[in-house]
C-alpha positions in Angstrom: 41.8 98.5 195.7 44.0 99.1 198.7 42.9 102.4 200.6 46.4 103.5 200.5 46.6 103.2 197.0 43.4 105.0 196.2 44.6 108.0 198.6 47.8 108.2 196.6 45.9 108.3 193.2 43.5 110.8 194.5 46.4 113.1 195.7 48.0 112.7 192.4 44.8 113.7 190.5 44.1 116.4 192.8 47.6 117.8 192.2 47.0 117.6 188.5 43.6 119.5 188.7 45.2 122.4 190.6 48.1 122.6 188.1 45.3 123.1 185.5 43.5 125.6 187.3 46.5 127.9 188.2 45.8 131.6 186.9 47.5 132.4 183.7 48.8 135.9 183.1 46.2 138.1 181.4 47.3 139.7 178.2 48.8 143.1 178.9 45.8 145.8 178.7 48.2 148.4 176.9 48.8 146.2 174.2 44.9 145.0 173.8 44.3 148.8 174.1 46.7 149.8 171.4 45.6 147.1 169.0 41.8 148.3 169.4 42.7 151.7 168.5 44.7 150.7 165.7 41.8 148.8 164.2 39.5 151.6 164.7 41.9 153.9 163.1 42.2 151.5 159.9 38.5 151.1 160.0 37.7 155.0 159.8 40.5 155.4 157.2 38.8 152.7 155.1 35.2 154.3 155.7 36.2 157.8 154.8 38.6 157.1 151.8 37.2 158.7 148.7 36.2 156.0 146.2 35.9 156.3 142.6 33.7 158.9 141.0 30.3 157.2 140.0 29.8 156.6 136.2 27.0 158.7 134.6 
């Protein structure tokens, strides 16, 4: 393989790899926190909800 072709392929692959590793925006922390607290609230409501009276 000609050295120039090899170098061109190397540069193309390096550009592809750099594009794959670009940082992606993180999810908004306020949305994650609200979702987490909502799940906790639902769990607490389910845990403290009175169930049917036990049969004797």
